N, CA and C atoms of all chains as a GROMACS GRO file, in nm:
protein
  618
    1MET      N    1  -2.676  -0.388   1.376
    1MET     CA    2  -2.643  -0.419   1.240
    1MET      C    3  -2.506  -0.483   1.235
    2LYS      N    4  -2.490  -0.598   1.163
    2LYS     CA    5  -2.370  -0.669   1.157
    2LYS      C    6  -2.312  -0.656   1.007
    3ILE      N    7  -2.186  -0.606   1.005
    3ILE     CA    8  -2.119  -0.596   0.877
    3ILE      C    9  -1.980  -0.650   0.896
    4THR      N   10  -1.912  -0.667   0.784
    4THR     CA   11  -1.769  -0.715   0.792
    4THR      C   12  -1.683  -0.607   0.721
    5ILE      N   13  -1.586  -0.566   0.799
    5ILE     CA   14  -1.498  -0.464   0.755
    5ILE      C   15  -1.351  -0.510   0.753
    6ASN      N   16  -1.294  -0.514   0.638
    6ASN     CA   17  -1.152  -0.565   0.623
    6ASN      C   18  -1.134  -0.700   0.698
    7GLY      N   19  -1.232  -0.786   0.673
    7GLY     CA   20  -1.225  -0.922   0.713
    7GLY      C   21  -1.270  -0.946   0.860
    8LYS      N   22  -1.314  -0.839   0.931
    8LYS     CA   23  -1.354  -0.851   1.067
    8LYS      C   24  -1.502  -0.818   1.078
    9GLU      N   25  -1.574  -0.901   1.152
    9GLU     CA   26  -1.717  -0.869   1.181
    9GLU      C   27  -1.727  -0.758   1.277
   10MET      N   28  -1.823  -0.670   1.258
   10MET     CA   29  -1.843  -0.558   1.347
   10MET      C   30  -1.993  -0.535   1.365
   11LEU      N   31  -2.025  -0.504   1.487
   11LEU     CA   32  -2.168  -0.474   1.521
   11LEU      C   33  -2.180  -0.325   1.532
   12LEU      N   34  -2.274  -0.269   1.461
   12LEU     CA   35  -2.297  -0.123   1.458
   12LEU      C   36  -2.439  -0.092   1.510
   13VAL      N   37  -2.451   0.011   1.570
   13VAL     CA   38  -2.584   0.072   1.607
   13VAL      C   39  -2.660   0.104   1.481
   14GLU      N   40  -2.787   0.060   1.477
   14GLU     CA   41  -2.865   0.090   1.355
   14GLU      C   42  -2.867   0.238   1.328
   15ASN      N   43  -2.846   0.272   1.206
   15ASN     CA   44  -2.852   0.412   1.164
   15ASN      C   45  -2.883   0.413   1.013
   16SER      N   46  -3.003   0.450   0.982
   16SER     CA   47  -3.050   0.440   0.841
   16SER      C   48  -2.985   0.545   0.755
   17ALA      N   49  -2.920   0.647   0.820
   17ALA     CA   50  -2.850   0.755   0.750
   17ALA      C   51  -2.707   0.721   0.714
   18ARG      N   52  -2.658   0.607   0.771
   18ARG     CA   53  -2.514   0.575   0.756
   18ARG      C   54  -2.482   0.543   0.609
   19THR      N   55  -2.379   0.614   0.564
   19THR     CA   56  -2.324   0.588   0.432
   19THR      C   57  -2.183   0.535   0.444
   20ILE      N   58  -2.129   0.495   0.329
   20ILE     CA   59  -1.991   0.449   0.331
   20ILE      C   60  -1.898   0.557   0.388
   21ASP      N   61  -1.915   0.682   0.341
   21ASP     CA   62  -1.832   0.786   0.389
   21ASP      C   63  -1.849   0.811   0.542
   22SER      N   64  -1.971   0.814   0.589
   22SER     CA   65  -1.994   0.838   0.732
   22SER      C   66  -1.945   0.719   0.812
   23LEU      N   67  -1.948   0.603   0.761
   23LEU     CA   68  -1.898   0.481   0.831
   23LEU      C   69  -1.741   0.503   0.848
   24LEU      N   70  -1.675   0.542   0.738
   24LEU     CA   71  -1.530   0.560   0.745
   24LEU      C   72  -1.502   0.668   0.852
   25GLU      N   73  -1.580   0.773   0.854
   25GLU     CA   74  -1.566   0.877   0.958
   25GLU      C   75  -1.580   0.819   1.096
   26GLU      N   76  -1.683   0.734   1.114
   26GLU     CA   77  -1.706   0.666   1.243
   26GLU      C   78  -1.586   0.587   1.285
   27LEU      N   79  -1.514   0.530   1.186
   27LEU     CA   80  -1.402   0.447   1.218
   27LEU      C   81  -1.271   0.529   1.222
   28ASP      N   82  -1.284   0.657   1.225
   28ASP     CA   83  -1.172   0.747   1.232
   28ASP      C   84  -1.069   0.730   1.127
   29VAL      N   85  -1.121   0.704   1.002
   29VAL     CA   86  -1.035   0.686   0.889
   29VAL      C   87  -1.004   0.828   0.835
   30SER      N   88  -0.880   0.867   0.835
   30SER     CA   89  -0.842   0.994   0.792
   30SER      C   90  -0.811   0.991   0.641
   31GLN      N   91  -0.792   1.114   0.588
   31GLN     CA   92  -0.760   1.124   0.441
   31GLN      C   93  -0.851   1.042   0.354
   32ARG      N   94  -0.982   1.060   0.381
   32ARG     CA   95  -1.080   0.968   0.310
   32ARG      C   96  -1.083   0.989   0.161
   33LEU      N   97  -1.034   1.102   0.116
   33LEU     CA   98  -1.027   1.125  -0.030
   33LEU      C   99  -0.936   1.029  -0.101
   34TYR      N  100  -0.845   0.970  -0.024
   34TYR     CA  101  -0.744   0.878  -0.079
   34TYR      C  102  -0.781   0.727  -0.044
   35VAL      N  103  -0.902   0.705  -0.005
   35VAL     CA  104  -0.941   0.572   0.034
   35VAL      C  105  -1.023   0.508  -0.080
   36THR      N  106  -0.993   0.386  -0.109
   36THR     CA  107  -1.075   0.306  -0.212
   36THR      C  108  -1.154   0.204  -0.134
   37VAL      N  109  -1.278   0.198  -0.174
   37VAL     CA  110  -1.371   0.106  -0.100
   37VAL      C  111  -1.425  -0.003  -0.192
   38GLU      N  112  -1.429  -0.118  -0.147
   38GLU     CA  113  -1.492  -0.236  -0.210
   38GLU      C  114  -1.613  -0.274  -0.134
   39LEU      N  115  -1.729  -0.274  -0.196
   39LEU     CA  116  -1.857  -0.310  -0.125
   39LEU      C  117  -1.908  -0.436  -0.188
   40ASN      N  118  -1.911  -0.540  -0.113
   40ASN     CA  119  -1.968  -0.670  -0.163
   40ASN      C  120  -1.903  -0.711  -0.293
   41GLY      N  121  -1.772  -0.686  -0.303
   41GLY     CA  122  -1.697  -0.734  -0.424
   41GLY      C  123  -1.685  -0.627  -0.534
   42ASP      N  124  -1.754  -0.516  -0.521
   42ASP     CA  125  -1.747  -0.415  -0.630
   42ASP      C  126  -1.676  -0.287  -0.576
   43ILE      N  127  -1.586  -0.239  -0.655
   43ILE     CA  128  -1.517  -0.114  -0.616
   43ILE      C  129  -1.609   0.002  -0.646
   44LEU      N  130  -1.627   0.086  -0.540
   44LEU     CA  131  -1.713   0.207  -0.556
   44LEU      C  132  -1.639   0.317  -0.623
   45ASP      N  133  -1.710   0.393  -0.704
   45ASP     CA  134  -1.654   0.520  -0.749
   45ASP      C  135  -1.654   0.617  -0.629
   46ARG      N  136  -1.546   0.685  -0.611
   46ARG     CA  137  -1.530   0.766  -0.491
   46ARG      C  138  -1.646   0.863  -0.468
   47PRO      N  139  -1.696   0.933  -0.572
   47PRO     CA  140  -1.807   1.022  -0.547
   47PRO      C  141  -1.928   0.960  -0.486
   48THR      N  142  -1.945   0.826  -0.494
   48THR     CA  143  -2.063   0.760  -0.439
   48THR      C  144  -2.044   0.722  -0.292
   49HIS      N  145  -1.929   0.748  -0.237
   49HIS     CA  146  -1.909   0.713  -0.094
   49HIS      C  147  -2.008   0.782  -0.008
   50GLU      N  148  -2.042   0.901  -0.044
   50GLU     CA  149  -2.125   0.989   0.045
   50GLU      C  150  -2.276   0.955   0.029
   51THR      N  151  -2.307   0.876  -0.074
   51THR     CA  152  -2.453   0.848  -0.102
   51THR      C  153  -2.483   0.696  -0.091
   52THR      N  154  -2.380   0.618  -0.083
   52THR     CA  155  -2.408   0.473  -0.079
   52THR      C  156  -2.436   0.430   0.061
   53PRO      N  157  -2.560   0.378   0.089
   53PRO     CA  158  -2.590   0.337   0.224
   53PRO      C  159  -2.521   0.205   0.257
   54VAL      N  160  -2.502   0.193   0.395
   54VAL     CA  161  -2.445   0.072   0.447
   54VAL      C  162  -2.560  -0.015   0.501
   55ALA      N  163  -2.560  -0.144   0.461
   55ALA     CA  164  -2.676  -0.235   0.487
   55ALA      C  165  -2.630  -0.351   0.565
   56GLU      N  166  -2.725  -0.410   0.638
   56GLU     CA  167  -2.703  -0.536   0.709
   56GLU      C  168  -2.633  -0.640   0.626
   57GLY      N  169  -2.521  -0.694   0.673
   57GLY     CA  170  -2.450  -0.803   0.604
   57GLY      C  171  -2.349  -0.758   0.502
   58ASP      N  172  -2.336  -0.625   0.485
   58ASP     CA  173  -2.239  -0.580   0.387
   58ASP      C  174  -2.108  -0.627   0.420
   59VAL      N  175  -2.026  -0.657   0.315
   59VAL     CA  176  -1.885  -0.686   0.329
   59VAL      C  177  -1.807  -0.577   0.264
   60ILE      N  178  -1.729  -0.504   0.346
   60ILE     CA  179  -1.665  -0.386   0.302
   60ILE      C  180  -1.517  -0.399   0.325
   61GLU      N  181  -1.443  -0.366   0.217
   61GLU     CA  182  -1.298  -0.358   0.226
   61GLU      C  183  -1.257  -0.215   0.193
   62PHE      N  184  -1.163  -0.169   0.263
   62PHE     CA  185  -1.109  -0.036   0.224
   62PHE      C  186  -0.958  -0.032   0.240
   63LEU      N  187  -0.894   0.044   0.156
   63LEU     CA  188  -0.755   0.067   0.163
   63LEU      C  189  -0.711   0.202   0.106
   64TYR      N  190  -0.592   0.238   0.135
   64TYR     CA  191  -0.548   0.366   0.090
   64TYR      C  192  -0.480   0.357  -0.052
   65PHE      N  193  -0.501   0.466  -0.126
   65PHE     CA  194  -0.422   0.480  -0.248
   65PHE      C  195  -0.277   0.447  -0.223
   66MET      N  196  -0.217   0.378  -0.314
   66MET     CA  197  -0.078   0.340  -0.298
   66MET      C  198  -0.008   0.395  -0.426
   67GLY      N  199   0.066   0.503  -0.413
   67GLY     CA  200   0.141   0.564  -0.523
   67GLY      C  201   0.245   0.647  -0.477
   68GLY      N  202   0.322   0.708  -0.575
   68GLY     CA  203   0.435   0.802  -0.541
   68GLY      C  204   0.507   0.828  -0.662
   69GLY      N  205   0.635   0.866  -0.641
   69GLY     CA  206   0.710   0.895  -0.760
   69GLY      C  207   0.852   0.944  -0.725
   70SER      N  208   0.937   0.943  -0.827
   70SER     CA  209   1.077   0.970  -0.803
   70SER      C  210   1.114   1.112  -0.850
   71SER      N  211   1.018   1.190  -0.892
   71SER     CA  212   1.051   1.325  -0.932
   71SER      C  213   1.080   1.408  -0.809
   72HIS      N  214   1.158   1.513  -0.826
   72HIS     CA  215   1.201   1.605  -0.717
   72HIS      C  216   1.281   1.536  -0.613
   73VAL      N  217   1.360   1.437  -0.652
   73VAL     CA  218   1.462   1.377  -0.558
   73VAL      C  219   1.594   1.424  -0.608
   74ASP      N  220   1.663   1.497  -0.526
   74ASP     CA  221   1.799   1.549  -0.568
   74ASP      C  222   1.902   1.440  -0.571
   75MET      N  223   1.318  -0.174   1.226
   75MET     CA  224   1.389  -0.263   1.137
   75MET      C  225   1.292  -0.354   1.068
   76ILE      N  226   1.335  -0.391   0.943
   76ILE     CA  227   1.253  -0.490   0.869
   76ILE      C  228   1.350  -0.600   0.820
   77ARG      N  229   1.303  -0.725   0.838
   77ARG     CA  230   1.383  -0.843   0.805
   77ARG      C  231   1.334  -0.898   0.670
   78ILE      N  232   1.420  -0.911   0.570
   78ILE     CA  233   1.379  -0.950   0.438
   78ILE      C  234   1.469  -1.067   0.393
   79PRO      N  235   1.408  -1.179   0.359
   79PRO     CA  236   1.490  -1.291   0.305
   79PRO      C  237   1.565  -1.245   0.182
   80GLN      N  238   1.684  -1.294   0.166
   80GLN     CA  239   1.774  -1.254   0.057
   80GLN      C  240   1.703  -1.271  -0.077
   81ALA      N  241   1.629  -1.379  -0.088
   81ALA     CA  242   1.565  -1.412  -0.214
   81ALA      C  243   1.465  -1.307  -0.257
   82ILE      N  244   1.390  -1.256  -0.154
   82ILE     CA  245   1.288  -1.151  -0.180
   82ILE      C  246   1.359  -1.017  -0.202
   83HIS      N  247   1.468  -0.989  -0.127
   83HIS     CA  248   1.543  -0.868  -0.154
   83HIS      C  249   1.596  -0.870  -0.300
   84ASP      N  250   1.649  -0.985  -0.334
   84ASP     CA  251   1.703  -0.993  -0.479
   84ASP      C  252   1.582  -0.983  -0.584
   85ASP      N  253   1.471  -1.033  -0.545
   85ASP     CA  254   1.360  -1.026  -0.636
   85ASP      C  255   1.307  -0.883  -0.657
   86MET      N  256   1.312  -0.801  -0.549
   86MET     CA  257   1.272  -0.663  -0.568
   86MET      C  258   1.368  -0.593  -0.664
   87ILE      N  259   1.497  -0.620  -0.647
   87ILE     CA  260   1.594  -0.556  -0.734
   87ILE      C  261   1.576  -0.607  -0.881
   88ALA      N  262   1.549  -0.735  -0.891
   88ALA     CA  263   1.529  -0.790  -1.024
   88ALA      C  264   1.404  -0.732  -1.089
   89HIS      N  265   1.296  -0.715  -1.013
   89HIS     CA  266   1.178  -0.650  -1.059
   89HIS      C  267   1.206  -0.509  -1.112
   90ALA      N  268   1.284  -0.432  -1.032
   90ALA     CA  269   1.322  -0.295  -1.069
   90ALA      C  270   1.398  -0.293  -1.198
   91ARG      N  271   1.492  -0.388  -1.210
   91ARG     CA  272   1.577  -0.388  -1.339
   91ARG      C  273   1.492  -0.432  -1.454
   92GLU      N  274   1.399  -0.528  -1.435
   92GLU     CA  275   1.316  -0.571  -1.546
   92GLU      C  276   1.226  -0.458  -1.594
   93GLY      N  277   1.180  -0.375  -1.503
   93GLY     CA  278   1.084  -0.268  -1.536
   93GLY      C  279   1.158  -0.145  -1.584
   94PHE      N  280   1.290  -0.130  -1.567
   94PHE     CA  281   1.359  -0.014  -1.608
   94PHE      C  282   1.333   0.014  -1.756
   95PRO      N  283   1.314   0.140  -1.800
   95PRO     CA  284   1.333   0.262  -1.728
   95PRO      C  285   1.209   0.311  -1.652
   96LEU      N  286   1.107   0.228  -1.645
   96LEU     CA  287   0.983   0.271  -1.576
   96LEU      C  288   0.995   0.234  -1.423
   97GLU      N  289   0.920   0.302  -1.341
   97GLU     CA  290   0.915   0.264  -1.200
   97GLU      C  291   0.836   0.137  -1.191
   98VAL      N  292   0.870   0.057  -1.093
   98VAL     CA  293   0.792  -0.064  -1.062
   98VAL      C  294   0.748  -0.051  -0.916
   99CYS      N  295   0.652  -0.135  -0.878
   99CYS     CA  296   0.602  -0.127  -0.739
   99CYS      C  297   0.555  -0.267  -0.693
  100GLY      N  298   0.541  -0.282  -0.566
  100GLY     CA  299   0.497  -0.406  -0.506
  100GLY      C  300   0.472  -0.400  -0.362
  101ILE      N  301   0.428  -0.505  -0.312
  101ILE     CA  302   0.395  -0.518  -0.167
  101ILE      C  303   0.466  -0.637  -0.105
  102LEU      N  304   0.512  -0.616   0.018
  102LEU     CA  305   0.568  -0.723   0.093
  102LEU      C  306   0.484  -0.755   0.211
  103GLY      N  307   0.462  -0.885   0.236
  103GLY     CA  308   0.384  -0.929   0.346
  103GLY      C  309   0.465  -1.020   0.440
  104GLY      N  310   0.414  -1.037   0.562
  104GLY     CA  311   0.479  -1.119   0.657
  104GLY      C  312   0.418  -1.108   0.791
  105GLU      N  313   0.508  -1.130   0.891
  105GLU     CA  314   0.452  -1.128   1.037
  105GLU      C  315   0.553  -1.049   1.116
  106GLY      N  316   0.509  -0.963   1.204
  106GLY     CA  317   0.598  -0.886   1.289
  106GLY      C  318   0.691  -0.800   1.202
  107GLU      N  319   0.824  -0.822   1.215
  107GLU     CA  320   0.923  -0.749   1.133
  107GLU      C  321   0.967  -0.829   1.018
  108SER      N  322   0.925  -0.957   1.002
  108SER     CA  323   0.979  -1.045   0.916
  108SER      C  324   0.897  -1.068   0.782
  109VAL      N  325   0.955  -1.033   0.673
  109VAL     CA  326   0.883  -1.048   0.545
  109VAL      C  327   0.894  -1.194   0.501
  110SER      N  328   0.784  -1.239   0.441
  110SER     CA  329   0.786  -1.379   0.388
  110SER      C  330   0.716  -1.387   0.250
  111ALA      N  331   0.663  -1.276   0.201
  111ALA     CA  332   0.595  -1.282   0.071
  111ALA      C  333   0.620  -1.156  -0.004
  112ILE      N  334   0.625  -1.166  -0.136
  112ILE     CA  335   0.636  -1.050  -0.226
  112ILE      C  336   0.534  -1.058  -0.330
  113TYR      N  337   0.473  -0.947  -0.362
  113TYR     CA  338   0.374  -0.939  -0.463
  113TYR      C  339   0.415  -0.824  -0.555
  114ARG      N  340   0.447  -0.868  -0.677
  114ARG     CA  341   0.479  -0.766  -0.785
  114ARG      C  342   0.340  -0.705  -0.827
  115MET      N  343   0.336  -0.577  -0.827
  115MET     CA  344   0.210  -0.502  -0.866
  115MET      C  345   0.226  -0.435  -0.997
  116THR      N  346   0.114  -0.403  -1.063
  116THR     CA  347   0.115  -0.327  -1.185
  116THR      C  348   0.126  -0.177  -1.152
  117ASN      N  349   0.222  -0.107  -1.217
  117ASN     CA  350   0.226   0.039  -1.210
  117ASN      C  351   0.138   0.089  -1.320
  118THR      N  352   0.015   0.130  -1.280
  118THR     CA  353  -0.079   0.177  -1.383
  118THR      C  354  -0.041   0.306  -1.445
  119ASP      N  355   0.056   0.374  -1.386
  119ASP     CA  356   0.104   0.501  -1.444
  119ASP      C  357   0.203   0.467  -1.559
  120ALA      N  358   0.264   0.353  -1.552
  120ALA     CA  359   0.364   0.319  -1.654
  120ALA      C  360   0.461   0.434  -1.684
  121SER      N  361   0.517   0.486  -1.578
  121SER     CA  362   0.592   0.612  -1.586
  121SER      C  363   0.734   0.590  -1.529
  122ASN      N  364   0.822   0.677  -1.581
  122ASN     CA  365   0.963   0.677  -1.527
  122ASN      C  366   0.973   0.752  -1.396
  123GLU      N  367   0.866   0.834  -1.364
  123GLU     CA  368   0.868   0.923  -1.244
  123GLU      C  369   0.761   0.898  -1.146
  124HIS      N  370   0.660   0.812  -1.181
  124HIS     CA  371   0.552   0.795  -1.089
  124HIS      C  372   0.511   0.649  -1.088
  125PHE      N  373   0.442   0.615  -0.978
  125PHE     CA  374   0.376   0.484  -0.975
  125PHE      C  375   0.242   0.498  -0.909
  126MET      N  376   0.149   0.409  -0.949
  126MET     CA  377   0.019   0.400  -0.884
  126MET      C  378  -0.026   0.256  -0.900
  127MET      N  379  -0.061   0.200  -0.789
  127MET     CA  380  -0.110   0.063  -0.793
  127MET      C  381  -0.252   0.048  -0.834
  128GLU      N  382  -0.291  -0.066  -0.890
  128GLU     CA  383  -0.427  -0.090  -0.933
  128GLU      C  384  -0.514  -0.140  -0.819
  129PRO      N  385  -0.617  -0.071  -0.793
  129PRO     CA  386  -0.696  -0.106  -0.669
  129PRO      C  387  -0.740  -0.254  -0.666
  130ARG      N  388  -0.783  -0.310  -0.777
  130ARG     CA  389  -0.824  -0.450  -0.776
  130ARG      C  390  -0.710  -0.542  -0.734
  131GLU      N  391  -0.589  -0.513  -0.778
  131GLU     CA  392  -0.476  -0.591  -0.739
  131GLU      C  393  -0.450  -0.574  -0.592
  132GLN      N  394  -0.463  -0.451  -0.544
  132GLN     CA  395  -0.435  -0.419  -0.399
  132GLN      C  396  -0.533  -0.500  -0.313
  133PHE      N  397  -0.664  -0.501  -0.348
  133PHE     CA  398  -0.759  -0.578  -0.269
  133PHE      C  399  -0.728  -0.725  -0.273
  134ALA      N  400  -0.690  -0.772  -0.391
  134ALA     CA  401  -0.657  -0.919  -0.402
  134ALA      C  402  -0.538  -0.955  -0.311
  135VAL      N  403  -0.441  -0.872  -0.310
  135VAL     CA  404  -0.324  -0.898  -0.224
  135VAL      C  405  -0.362  -0.897  -0.077
  136VAL      N  406  -0.439  -0.794  -0.037
  136VAL     CA  407  -0.480  -0.788   0.100
  136VAL      C  408  -0.554  -0.912   0.149
  137LYS      N  409  -0.646  -0.957   0.056
  137LYS     CA  410  -0.724  -1.077   0.095
  137LYS      C  411  -0.634  -1.198   0.094
  138ASP      N  412  -0.542  -1.206   0.002
  138ASP     CA  413  -0.448  -1.323   0.004
  138ASP      C  414  -0.361  -1.329   0.126
  139LEU      N  415  -0.314  -1.208   0.169
  139LEU     CA  416  -0.235  -1.206   0.291
  139LEU      C  417  -0.320  -1.247   0.413
  140ARG      N  418  -0.441  -1.203   0.416
  140ARG     CA  419  -0.528  -1.231   0.526
  140ARG      C  420  -0.552  -1.379   0.530
  141ALA      N  421  -0.571  -1.445   0.420
  141ALA     CA  422  -0.605  -1.586   0.409
  141ALA      C  423  -0.476  -1.667   0.454
  142LYS      N  424  -0.363  -1.612   0.440
  142LYS     CA  425  -0.241  -1.677   0.483
  142LYS      C  426  -0.200  -1.646   0.625
  143GLY      N  427  -0.276  -1.559   0.691
  143GLY     CA  428  -0.241  -1.519   0.823
  143GLY      C  429  -0.135  -1.422   0.828
  144LEU      N  430  -0.111  -1.347   0.717
  144LEU     CA  431  -0.001  -1.247   0.708
  144LEU      C  432  -0.059  -1.110   0.710
  145THR      N  433   0.030  -1.014   0.720
  145THR     CA  434  -0.018  -0.873   0.712
  145THR      C  435   0.076  -0.803   0.614
  146MET      N  436   0.031  -0.691   0.563
  146MET     CA  437   0.106  -0.603   0.473
  146MET      C  438   0.217  -0.540   0.558
  147LEU      N  439   0.339  -0.562   0.522
  147LEU     CA  440   0.452  -0.501   0.600
  147LEU      C  441   0.519  -0.386   0.529
  148ALA      N  442   0.511  -0.388   0.400
  148ALA     CA  443   0.587  -0.285   0.323
  148ALA      C  444   0.532  -0.261   0.185
  149ILE      N  445   0.549  -0.144   0.135
  149ILE     CA  446   0.517  -0.113  -0.003
  149ILE      C  447   0.651  -0.069  -0.063
  150TYR      N  448   0.684  -0.125  -0.177
  150TYR     CA  449   0.810  -0.090  -0.240
  150TYR      C  450   0.786  -0.025  -0.380
  151HIS      N  451   0.884   0.056  -0.418
  151HIS     CA  452   0.880   0.102  -0.555
  151HIS      C  453   1.023   0.142  -0.588
  152SER      N  454   1.050   0.152  -0.721
  152SER     CA  455   1.178   0.183  -0.768
  152SER      C  456   1.195   0.329  -0.809
  153HIS      N  457   1.314   0.378  -0.796
  153HIS     CA  458   1.353   0.506  -0.855
  153HIS      C  459   1.459   0.473  -0.959
  154PRO      N  460   1.414   0.471  -1.084
  154PRO     CA  461   1.509   0.422  -1.190
  154PRO      C  462   1.635   0.509  -1.203
  155GLU      N  463   1.616   0.639  -1.177
  155GLU     CA  464   1.736   0.726  -1.204
  155GLU      C  465   1.766   0.823  -1.088
  156THR      N  466   1.707   0.804  -0.979
  156THR     CA  467   1.734   0.894  -0.864
  156THR      C  468   1.761   0.811  -0.741
  157PRO      N  469   1.813   0.879  -0.642
  157PRO     CA  470   1.848   0.804  -0.516
  157PRO      C  471   1.736   0.742  -0.441
  158ALA      N  472   1.777   0.655  -0.350
  158ALA     CA  473   1.673   0.583  -0.272
  158ALA      C  474   1.627   0.660  -0.152
  159ARG      N  475   1.577   0.778  -0.184
  159ARG     CA  476   1.518   0.869  -0.086
  159ARG      C  477   1.375   0.903  -0.128
  160PRO      N  478   1.287   0.909  -0.028
  160PRO     CA  479   1.151   0.945  -0.068
  160PRO      C  480   1.134   1.084  -0.120
  161SER      N  481   1.062   1.097  -0.230
  161SER     CA  482   1.034   1.228  -0.295
  161SER      C  483   0.925   1.297  -0.215
  162GLU      N  484   0.906   1.422  -0.247
  162GLU     CA  485   0.792   1.494  -0.181
  162GLU      C  486   0.659   1.416  -0.204
  163GLU      N  487   0.650   1.363  -0.328
  163GLU     CA  488   0.526   1.292  -0.362
  163GLU      C  489   0.514   1.160  -0.279
  164ASP      N  490   0.633   1.090  -0.269
  164ASP     CA  491   0.631   0.971  -0.188
  164ASP      C  492   0.587   0.999  -0.046
  165ILE      N  493   0.628   1.109   0.015
  165ILE     CA  494   0.596   1.141   0.150
  165ILE      C  495   0.449   1.177   0.160
  166LYS      N  496   0.402   1.259   0.062
  166LYS     CA  497   0.264   1.299   0.069
  166LYS      C  498   0.172   1.182   0.058
  167LEU      N  499   0.208   1.082  -0.025
  167LEU     CA  500   0.116   0.973  -0.058
  167LEU      C  501   0.148   0.846   0.031
  168ALA      N  502   0.232   0.863   0.128
  168ALA     CA  503   0.253   0.754   0.224
  168ALA      C  504   0.139   0.745   0.325
  169LEU      N  505   0.032   0.696   0.279
  169LEU     CA  506  -0.098   0.707   0.354
  169LEU      C  507  -0.124   0.582   0.436
  170THR      N  508  -0.077   0.469   0.388
  170THR     CA  509  -0.112   0.343   0.454
  170THR      C  510  -0.036   0.333   0.588
  171PRO      N  511  -0.108   0.320   0.694
  171PRO     CA  512  -0.044   0.322   0.822
  171PRO      C  513   0.027   0.194   0.858
  172ASP      N  514   0.134   0.208   0.942
  172ASP     CA  515   0.201   0.090   0.996
  172ASP      C  516   0.270   0.004   0.893
  173VAL      N  517   0.319   0.062   0.786
  173VAL     CA  518   0.395  -0.016   0.693
  173VAL      C  519   0.529   0.054   0.667
  174SER      N  520   0.623  -0.024   0.618
  174SER     CA  521   0.749   0.040   0.573
  174SER      C  522   0.744   0.078   0.426
  175TYR      N  523   0.819   0.175   0.391
  175TYR     CA  524   0.820   0.218   0.248
  175TYR      C  525   0.965   0.197   0.198
  176LEU      N  526   0.974   0.103   0.103
  176LEU     CA  527   1.106   0.068   0.053
  176LEU      C  528   1.123   0.127  -0.085
  177ILE      N  529   1.244   0.179  -0.108
  177ILE     CA  530   1.281   0.234  -0.237
  177ILE      C  531   1.406   0.165  -0.289
  178ILE      N  532   1.391   0.121  -0.413
  178ILE     CA  533   1.507   0.057  -0.482
  178ILE      C  534   1.561   0.156  -0.587
  179SER      N  535   1.683   0.204  -0.565
  179SER     CA  536   1.742   0.299  -0.661
  179SER      C  537   1.832   0.227  -0.761
  180LEU      N  538   1.812   0.259  -0.882
  180LEU     CA  539   1.898   0.207  -0.991
  180LEU      C  540   1.989   0.316  -1.046
  181ALA      N  541   2.004   0.424  -0.968
  181ALA     CA  542   2.081   0.535  -1.014
  181ALA      C  543   2.227   0.504  -1.030
  182ALA      N  544   2.272   0.412  -0.955
  182ALA     CA  545   2.419   0.369  -0.964
  182ALA      C  546   2.424   0.228  -1.026
  183ALA      N  547   2.540   0.185  -1.056
  183ALA     CA  548   2.556   0.049  -1.120
  183ALA      C  549   2.500  -0.057  -1.024
  184ASP      N  550   2.530  -0.044  -0.895
  184ASP     CA  551   2.477  -0.136  -0.795
  184ASP      C  552   2.347  -0.083  -0.742
  185ALA      N  553   2.246  -0.162  -0.742
  185ALA     CA  554   2.115  -0.117  -0.686
  185ALA      C  555   2.133  -0.089  -0.534
  186VAL      N  556   2.055   0.016  -0.488
  186VAL     CA  557   2.056   0.050  -0.348
  186VAL      C  558   1.910   0.037  -0.299
  187VAL      N  559   1.894  -0.037  -0.192
  187VAL     CA  560   1.756  -0.046  -0.130
  187VAL      C  561   1.759   0.012   0.010
  188LYS      N  562   1.663   0.101   0.033
  188LYS     CA  563   1.653   0.166   0.165
  188LYS      C  564   1.506   0.153   0.209
  189SER      N  565   1.491   0.153   0.339
  189SER     CA  566   1.351   0.139   0.397
  189SER      C  567   1.326   0.263   0.487
  190TYR      N  568   1.203   0.311   0.484
  190TYR     CA  569   1.163   0.422   0.568
  190TYR      C  570   1.028   0.394   0.632
  191LYS      N  571   1.013   0.459   0.748
  191LYS     CA  572   0.881   0.476   0.812
  191LYS      C  573   0.841   0.617   0.788
  192ILE      N  574   0.723   0.630   0.730
  192ILE     CA  575   0.679   0.767   0.695
  192ILE      C  576   0.536   0.786   0.754
  193SER      N  577   0.526   0.888   0.834
  193SER     CA  578   0.392   0.918   0.899
  193SER      C  579   0.375   1.061   0.912
  194ALA      N  580   0.260   1.110   0.865
  194ALA     CA  581   0.226   1.256   0.878
  194ALA      C  582   0.336   1.343   0.834
  195GLY      N  583   0.408   1.305   0.723
  195GLY     CA  584   0.517   1.389   0.676
  195GLY      C  585   0.652   1.361   0.740
  196ASN      N  586   0.653   1.285   0.842
  196ASN     CA  587   0.784   1.257   0.913
  196ASN      C  588   0.847   1.132   0.851
  197VAL      N  589   0.972   1.145   0.820
  197VAL     CA  590   1.042   1.030   0.752
  197VAL      C  591   1.151   0.986   0.839
  198GLN      N  592   1.159   0.856   0.862
  198GLN     CA  593   1.266   0.800   0.940
  198GLN      C  594   1.319   0.671   0.876
  199GLN      N  595   1.445   0.674   0.840
  199GLN     CA  596   1.500   0.556   0.777
  199GLN      C  597   1.510   0.440   0.879
  200GLU      N  598   1.495   0.321   0.833
  200GLU     CA  599   1.506   0.207   0.926
  200GLU      C  600   1.604   0.110   0.866
  201GLN      N  601   1.653   0.026   0.951
  201GLN     CA  602   1.752  -0.076   0.910
  201GLN      C  603   1.681  -0.191   0.831
  202ILE      N  604   1.745  -0.239   0.729
  202ILE     CA  605   1.703  -0.356   0.660
  202ILE      C  606   1.802  -0.469   0.697
  203GLU      N  607   1.748  -0.573   0.747
  203GLU     CA  608   1.831  -0.690   0.773
  203GLU      C  609   1.795  -0.800   0.669
  204THR      N  610   1.890  -0.842   0.588
  204THR     CA  611   1.858  -0.946   0.493
  204THR      C  612   1.891  -1.078   0.560
  205ILE      N  613   1.807  -1.173   0.546
  205ILE     CA  614   1.826  -1.303   0.610
  205ILE      C  615   1.826  -1.411   0.507
  206VAL      N  616   1.886  -1.520   0.540
  206VAL     CA  617   1.900  -1.633   0.442
  206VAL      C  618   1.788  -1.730   0.464
   0.00000   0.00000   0.00000
């Protein structure tokens, strides 16, 4: 199976059970609760990561939540 | 160390002042240690104490950087009223690997900009070299 992840083509062993979340796990992506995923141009709701299948030709982008704050700085 | 053109360094401070009293945020891109691009981002929290980037803007920046052969080198945000040190929240949410985290403090009359490498809760300040 060929997909594109963050701009790079990748060949994966066929696995009909593969979901977005399990793919991120395969890629050793940590802190997955803080990851936002775009699948073929659409941003996925985080709860669907575990149920959305990965298909041949998918174009997937993912990145981490970017946020913070100045509270609790002495 | 991170190298930042003076114009981009000045633009980050200008961004922070324009957004005051709210926090502002943005992304710096470039190659190696050298910054060559700045992207002002929307703080969807519109808060004096927090920032959160908008995912669609984040993806757009990442794709633009890739198209230009650049990478994301730093994430910056302002501290309108507190020092240029990462807060507990900053440290906890420093999740993007291999980038610098810049903080622009407007707590004093003169803005202060500092850069940090943050990984797994460990914080290390790094030198900023401004270049012309």
